C-alpha positions, 0 to 999 in steps of 0.5 A, a space after each residue: 500500500 502506498 504512503 507518500 510524504 509531500 513537502 511544498 511551499 508554505 504548507 506543512 508536510 502532508 502524507 498521501 495514503 492510497 489503496 489499490 481500488 483508487 481511494 486516497 486520503 491526505 493528512 497534514 502534519 499540522 493539526 494531525 488533520 485529514 484534509 482530503 478523502 476521495 473515493 474510488 471514482 476520485 470524488 472528494 468527500 470532504 469539504 474544504 473552505 474556499 478561503 481555508 488558510 493552509 499556512 500555520 499557525 492558523 487551523 485549516 477550515 475543512 477536512 477532519 480537524 481534531 478538537 482536544 482537550 476541549 470542544 467548542 468553548 466548553 472550558 477555558 482554553 481556545 475554542 476547540 482546544 489546541 491540538 489542531 494548531 500544533 505540528 504533529 510527528 510521525 509516530 514510530 511506536 504506535 503500540 499497543 495497536 497491532 500493525 494494519 495488514 493490507 491497509 494504507 495507514 499512518 500513525 501520528 503523535 502529539 506530545 505536550 510541550 512546556 508551552 502547552 503546560 502553561 495553558 493546560 497543566 497536564 502531560 499527555 500523548 495524543 495519538 492518531 491512526 488514519 487508515 484508508 480502505 475501499 471507500 472507507 476511512 478509519 481514524 483511531 484517536 488515543 489519549 495517554 496520561 503521562 502526568 502524575 495526576 488524573 485529568 479530564 478532557 473532551 474530544 471531537 473529530 469534526 467531520 466537514 462533509 462535502 454535500 451537493 446542497 445542504 438544504 436537500 440533505 438528511 441526517 438519520 439516526 438521531 431521532 428522539 434523542 436529547 440535544 444541547 442547542 448551542 444557539 439557545 444557551 445550551 438548553 436541552 431539547 428532544 429531537 422531534 423530527 424523523 430525520 434532521 433536515 436543514 433550512 437555517 443555522 444549526 449547532 447542536 450536541 446530540 447526547 448518548 447517540 447510536 454507534 451509526 449515523 447516516 448522512 443521505 445526499 439524494 442528489 449525489 445518490 450516496 450515503 455517508 455512514 459514520 460509525 463510532 466507538 468511545 465517543 457517545 455524542 454527535 455534533 451537527 453544525 452548519 453556520 448558514 448564510 449570516 454566520 458564514 459571512 462573519 467567519 473570516 476563513 469561510 466563503 460566503 456561499 460555502 455553507 451550501 455545500 458543507 455539513 459538519 457531523 462530529 463524533 464527540 465526547 462533550 457532555 461528560 468529560 473523559 477522565 483518565 488516571 496516570 498511565 491510563 489510555 483512552 481510545 476512540 474510533 470512527 469509520 466513515 463509509 460511502 454507500 451508493 443510494 437512491 433514496 427519495 422517500 427519506 426512509 433509510 434501510 439500515 440493513 442495506 447501509 450498514 451491512 458491510 460495517 460489521 
C-alpha cells in the first residue's frame, strides 16, 4: 500500500495514503488533520473552505480537524482546544495497536510541550491512526496520561462533509434523542423530527447517540455512514448564510455545500488516571443510494460495517 510524504511551499508536510481500488486520503502534519478523502471514482468527500488558510499557525477550515482537550468553548482554553494548531510527528511506536495488514495507514503523535503546560497543566500523548480502505476511512484517536495526576478532557473529530446542497440533505439516526442547542444557551431539547433536515443555522450536541449515523445526499445518490466507538455524542453544525459571512476563513456561499457531523465526547468529560489510555474510533463509509422517500434501510447501509 502506498504512503507518500509531500513537502511544498508554505504548507506543512502532508502524507498521501492510497489503496489499490483508487481511494486516497491526505493528512497534514499540522493539526494531525485529514484534509482530503476521495473515493474510488476520485470524488472528494470532504469539504474544504474556499478561503481555508493552509499556512500555520492558523487551523485549516475543512477536512477532519481534531478538537482536544476541549470542544467548542466548553472550558477555558481556545475554542476547540489546541491540538489542531500544533505540528504533529510521525509516530514510530504506535503500540499497543497491532500493525494494519493490507491497509494504507499512518500513525501520528502529539506530545505536550512546556508551552502547552502553561495553558493546560497536564502531560499527555495524543495519538492518531488514519487508515484508508475501499471507500472507507478509519481514524483511531488515543489519549495517554503521562502526568502524575488524573485529568479530564473532551474530544471531537469534526467531520466537514462535502454535500451537493445542504438544504436537500438528511441526517438519520438521531431521532428522539436529547440535544444541547448551542444557539439557545445550551438548553436541552428532544429531537422531534424523523430525520434532521436543514433550512437555517444549526449547532447542536446530540447526547448518548447510536454507534451509526447516516448522512443521505439524494442528489449525489450516496450515503455517508459514520460509525463510532468511545465517543457517545454527535455534533451537527452548519453556520448558514449570516454566520458564514462573519467567519473570516469561510466563503460566503460555502455553507451550501458543507455539513459538519462530529463524533464527540462533550457532555461528560473523559477522565483518565496516570498511565491510563483512552481510545476512540470512527469509520466513515460511502454507500451508493437512491433514496427519495427519506426512509433509510439500515440493513442495506450498514451491512458491510460489521
